[in-house]
C-alpha positions as CSV (number, residue, x, y, z in Angstrom):
1,M,-39.0,26.0,29.7
2,T,-41.3,27.8,27.5
3,L,-41.2,27.2,24.0
4,R,-39.5,30.3,22.6
5,R,-36.8,29.3,24.7
6,L,-36.5,25.6,24.0
7,L,-37.0,26.5,20.0
8,R,-33.9,28.9,20.8
9,T,-32.0,26.1,22.5
10,L,-32.6,23.7,19.8
11,L,-31.3,26.0,17.2
12,F,-28.1,26.7,19.1
13,A,-27.2,23.2,19.5
14,G,-28.4,22.4,15.9
15,G,-25.9,25.3,14.9
16,A,-23.2,23.9,16.8
17,L,-23.5,20.7,15.4
18,L,-23.3,22.0,11.6
19,A,-20.4,24.3,12.9
20,T,-18.5,21.2,14.5
21,S,-19.3,18.7,11.5
22,A,-17.6,22.2,8.5
23,L,-14.4,22.1,10.8
24,A,-14.2,18.5,10.8
25,E,-13.6,18.4,6.5
26,R,-12.0,15.6,4.7
27,R,-9.6,17.4,2.5
28,L,-7.7,15.7,-0.5
29,V,-5.1,18.8,-1.3
30,E,-2.8,18.1,-4.4
31,G,1.0,19.5,-4.2
32,T,4.2,19.2,-5.9
33,I,7.6,18.7,-5.1
34,Q,11.0,18.4,-6.3
35,I,12.1,14.5,-6.4
36,D,15.3,13.8,-8.2
37,G,15.3,17.0,-10.3
38,Q,11.7,16.1,-11.2
39,Q,8.5,17.8,-10.7
40,R,6.4,15.1,-9.1
41,R,2.6,15.1,-8.0
42,Y,1.2,13.8,-4.1
43,Y,-1.6,13.9,-2.2
44,R,-2.2,14.6,1.1
45,L,-5.9,13.4,2.3
46,H,-6.6,15.0,6.2
47,D,-9.3,16.2,8.6
48,A,-9.2,19.8,8.5
49,G,-10.3,21.2,12.3
50,T,-10.5,18.2,14.4
51,G,-8.2,20.0,17.4
52,Q,-6.8,15.8,17.0
53,Q,-3.2,14.5,15.9
54,A,-3.5,11.0,13.5
55,T,-1.0,9.0,13.0
56,P,0.5,9.8,9.3
57,I,0.7,7.3,6.9
58,L,2.4,7.4,3.9
59,L,0.5,5.2,1.4
60,I,2.3,2.9,-1.6
61,S,0.1,2.0,-4.7
62,G,0.5,-1.3,-6.9
63,S,1.5,-2.0,-10.2
64,G,0.2,-0.5,-13.0
65,C,0.1,3.3,-14.7
66,R,-3.7,4.1,-13.5
67,E,-3.4,7.2,-12.0
68,F,-4.1,6.8,-8.1
69,G,-4.2,9.6,-5.9
70,S,-7.7,10.7,-7.1
71,R,-8.7,7.4,-5.7
72,V,-6.9,7.8,-2.3
73,P,-10.1,9.3,-0.5
74,S,-12.4,5.8,-1.6
75,F,-10.2,3.6,0.1
76,F,-10.5,6.0,3.9
77,Q,-14.2,6.4,3.6
78,R,-14.4,4.2,6.7
79,Y,-11.4,5.2,8.2
80,P,-11.9,7.6,11.6
81,A,-11.0,11.0,12.1
82,P,-8.6,12.4,12.2
83,V,-6.6,10.8,9.4
84,D,-3.2,11.9,7.5
85,V,-2.7,10.1,4.3
86,Y,0.5,11.0,2.0
87,F,0.7,9.2,-1.5
88,L,3.4,10.0,-3.6
89,E,2.4,9.6,-7.4
90,K,4.3,7.2,-9.6
91,A,6.6,8.6,-12.1
92,G,5.5,8.9,-16.0
93,I,1.8,9.1,-14.6
94,E,-0.4,11.8,-15.8
95,K,-3.6,13.0,-14.6
96,G,-6.5,11.0,-15.9
97,D,-4.4,8.1,-16.7
98,D,-6.2,4.8,-17.2
99,G,-3.5,2.6,-17.5
100,S,-4.5,1.4,-20.9
101,R,-1.6,2.7,-22.2
102,C,1.8,3.5,-20.0
103,S,3.9,6.3,-21.1
104,A,7.6,5.7,-22.2
105,S,8.7,7.8,-19.0
106,Y,6.6,5.6,-16.9
107,R,7.7,2.5,-18.1
108,R,11.6,3.7,-17.8
109,A,11.2,4.4,-14.3
110,D,8.9,1.7,-13.6
111,Y,11.3,-0.8,-11.2
112,L,11.3,-1.7,-8.1
113,E,14.4,0.0,-6.8
114,R,13.3,3.4,-8.0
115,R,9.9,3.1,-6.3
116,V,11.8,2.9,-2.8
117,D,14.1,5.3,-3.9
118,D,11.2,7.8,-4.4
119,A,9.5,7.0,-1.2
120,L,12.4,7.8,0.7
121,A,13.1,10.8,-1.2
122,F,9.4,11.7,-0.4
123,I,10.0,11.1,3.1
124,D,12.9,13.0,3.2
125,T,11.7,16.2,1.5
126,E,7.9,16.6,1.9
127,P,7.9,18.9,5.0
128,H,5.5,17.8,7.4
129,L,7.1,14.2,6.9
130,K,10.8,15.5,6.7
131,S,9.6,16.7,10.2
132,L,8.5,13.8,12.0
133,A,10.3,12.5,14.6
134,A,11.9,8.5,14.7
135,R,8.9,5.8,14.4
136,K,6.3,8.5,14.1
137,L,5.2,7.5,10.3
138,A,3.4,4.3,9.2
139,I,3.4,3.1,6.0
140,V,1.1,1.0,3.6
141,G,1.4,-1.1,0.9
142,F,-1.2,-2.9,-1.3
143,S,0.0,-5.5,-3.9
144,E,3.1,-4.4,-5.2
145,G,3.6,-1.8,-3.1
146,G,3.0,-4.4,0.0
147,M,6.7,-5.7,-1.8
148,V,7.9,-1.8,-1.8
149,A,6.6,-0.5,1.9
150,P,9.1,-3.0,3.7
151,I,12.3,-2.0,2.3
152,V,11.4,1.5,2.9
153,A,10.4,0.7,6.2
154,S,13.8,-1.3,6.7
155,R,15.7,1.9,5.2
156,S,13.7,4.8,7.1
157,A,14.3,5.1,10.9
158,K,10.8,7.4,10.5
159,I,9.1,4.4,10.1
160,G,7.2,3.0,13.5
161,W,4.1,0.6,12.0
162,L,4.2,-1.8,8.4
163,A,0.6,-3.0,7.4
164,T,0.3,-4.5,4.0
165,G,-2.2,-6.1,2.0
166,G,-2.1,-8.7,-0.7
167,S,1.5,-9.2,-0.6
168,G,3.2,-12.5,1.2
169,G,7.0,-13.4,1.8
170,L,7.9,-15.6,-0.9
171,P,9.9,-14.6,-4.2
172,Q,7.5,-13.7,-7.1
173,S,8.8,-16.3,-9.5
174,E,8.3,-18.7,-6.6
175,E,4.4,-17.2,-6.6
176,F,4.4,-17.6,-10.1
177,L,5.2,-21.5,-10.4
178,I,2.8,-22.1,-7.5
179,F,0.1,-21.3,-9.8
180,H,1.3,-22.7,-12.9
181,A,1.2,-26.0,-10.8
182,R,-2.3,-25.1,-9.7
183,G,-3.4,-24.9,-13.1
184,V,-3.7,-20.9,-12.7
185,A,-4.1,-19.5,-16.1
186,P,-2.5,-17.2,-17.7
187,Y,0.7,-18.8,-15.7
188,A,-0.3,-22.4,-16.7
189,T,-1.9,-21.6,-20.0
190,L,0.7,-19.3,-21.9
191,F,3.6,-21.3,-20.8
192,T,4.9,-24.5,-19.4
193,R,7.2,-24.7,-16.6
194,E,9.9,-25.1,-18.2
195,Q,9.2,-22.1,-20.4
196,L,8.9,-20.2,-17.7
197,L,12.1,-21.6,-16.2
198,Q,13.7,-20.2,-19.2
199,T,12.0,-16.9,-18.8
200,F,13.6,-16.3,-15.6
201,A,17.2,-17.3,-16.5
202,D,17.1,-14.8,-19.9
203,I,15.8,-12.2,-17.8
204,K,18.7,-12.5,-15.1
205,A,20.7,-12.5,-18.2
206,D,19.7,-9.5,-19.7
207,P,18.5,-7.4,-16.2
208,E,18.3,-4.1,-17.6
209,N,16.8,-4.6,-21.2
210,V,13.6,-2.0,-21.3
211,D,12.2,-3.1,-24.7
212,K,12.0,-6.7,-23.7
213,E,9.0,-8.0,-22.2
214,F,7.2,-10.5,-20.3
215,F,3.7,-10.3,-19.3
216,G,4.0,-6.7,-20.5
217,N,6.2,-5.2,-18.2
218,S,10.1,-5.1,-19.5
219,Y,12.9,-7.1,-18.3
220,R,14.2,-4.3,-16.1
221,Y,11.1,-4.3,-14.1
222,W,11.2,-8.1,-13.7
223,S,14.6,-8.4,-13.2
224,S,13.9,-6.2,-10.2
225,H,10.7,-8.1,-8.7
226,L,11.0,-11.5,-9.6
227,F,13.5,-12.6,-7.4
228,H,13.6,-10.0,-4.5
229,D,13.4,-11.9,-1.1
230,P,10.9,-10.4,0.9
231,L,11.8,-12.7,4.3
232,S,15.7,-11.1,4.3
233,T,14.2,-7.7,4.5
234,Y,11.5,-8.5,7.1
235,A,14.1,-9.8,8.8
236,Q,15.5,-6.2,9.7
237,L,12.2,-4.9,11.1
238,T,11.6,-4.8,14.5
239,I,8.7,-2.5,14.3
240,P,5.1,-3.9,14.4
241,I,4.0,-5.4,11.2
242,V,0.4,-6.6,10.0
243,A,0.0,-8.4,6.9
244,A,-3.7,-9.2,5.4
245,M,-4.4,-11.6,2.2
246,G,-7.6,-13.2,0.8
247,E,-7.8,-16.8,1.1
248,Q,-8.4,-17.0,-2.9
249,D,-6.0,-14.4,-3.8
250,D,-5.6,-14.9,-8.0
251,S,-2.7,-12.5,-7.9
252,V,-0.5,-13.7,-4.9
253,P,-1.3,-16.8,-3.8
254,I,-1.8,-17.5,-0.1
255,E,0.9,-19.9,0.3
256,S,3.1,-16.8,0.1
257,G,1.2,-14.9,2.9
258,R,1.4,-18.4,5.0
259,K,5.1,-18.4,4.5
260,L,5.1,-15.2,6.0
261,R,3.3,-16.0,9.1
262,D,5.2,-19.4,9.4
263,Y,8.6,-17.3,9.3
264,F,7.1,-15.0,12.2
265,A,5.3,-18.1,14.2
266,K,9.3,-18.4,15.1
267,R,9.8,-15.5,16.1
268,P,7.1,-14.5,18.6
269,N,9.2,-11.5,20.1
270,Q,8.5,-10.0,17.1
271,P,5.1,-8.0,16.8
272,F,3.3,-9.8,14.1
273,T,-0.5,-10.0,12.5
274,F,-1.1,-12.1,10.0
275,I,-5.1,-11.9,8.8
276,E,-6.5,-14.4,6.0
277,Y,-10.0,-13.4,4.8
278,P,-11.8,-16.5,3.6
279,K,-13.1,-16.5,0.3
280,A,-11.7,-13.4,-0.4
281,G,-9.3,-12.2,-3.6
282,H,-6.7,-9.7,-4.0
283,A,-8.4,-6.9,-3.0
284,L,-9.8,-8.7,0.5
285,R,-13.1,-8.3,-0.7
286,T,-15.7,-11.3,-1.2
287,P,-19.2,-11.0,-3.2
288,D,-20.5,-9.8,0.2
289,K,-17.9,-8.6,2.2
290,D,-15.8,-5.4,2.0
291,H,-13.0,-6.6,4.1
292,L,-10.5,-4.0,2.3
293,S,-12.6,-1.5,4.3
294,D,-12.7,-2.9,7.8
295,F,-9.1,-3.7,7.4
296,I,-7.9,0.1,6.7
297,A,-10.2,1.6,9.2
298,G,-8.8,-0.6,11.8
299,L,-5.1,0.7,11.6
300,A,-6.5,3.7,13.2
301,Q,-6.6,1.5,16.6
302,W,-3.9,-1.0,15.8
303,F,-1.5,2.4,15.7
304,K,-2.5,2.8,19.3
305,G,-1.8,-0.9,20.1
306,E,-5.2,-1.9,20.9
307,P,-5.3,-5.7,20.5
308,N,-7.0,-7.0,17.5
309,P,-8.9,-4.3,16.1
310,L,-8.4,-5.5,12.7
311,K,-9.5,-9.3,13.0
């Protein structure tokens, strides 16, 4: 081969590679959608031009009023192409909200049943999600989203996979008491056990109150979260499930995740995987290891039924 022909070959190959890279562009697209008569903001993260179909994912975020949509790409940096993720921003959150001050509209809409209803409405309204056949949509929930996602999965025939992080199988009221008994702040520093129990009783007696607060959230919020039994929801599911927690989670005690693990250990016919990351915190990270990125990246193979891609 002459030098000229070699250079032409290399240039062509390089051009083809650049064209392929350009076609496989990962994009975050923002859109609006009407849900319950309100204009809502949502995002779609997808790889354009790959020519391959991805398992669509509905992502459910955790608690708080910090804007989340613009941060979606950072969670999927290591997810192999193709990716197709949908995220509905919570009601009352505006662009740029840093979570330091939650709006009145957010506080009115911030309770468990509303988050579930909004996710179900989004599935039934967004054109691509609406067109999906049964069991073709994955749902992934982190932290508080890990409480929301199983309920959505139990009520939507479109959900075919459930993945959670930083969420377990105990009611939140029991989780608080575990932290208190362990001496974890602020549960053990701000309240006695008797004061916690009395507050739980007060919330049960006044469940719709949006003015009274506990730990910065309204009684309405807490009445929907504190006493919800996750296992009653998990018992309704027959789809593949994976739950991941950090051993040193300081937002949800690891005992809650182990409760979920032990529950499914007695039900071996249910496809369930529990992952406990040693020394990791609520975000599945240790000082020298980002297990969250590993976990999310491994979901791509898990959706395909490959053995142990998440371990």
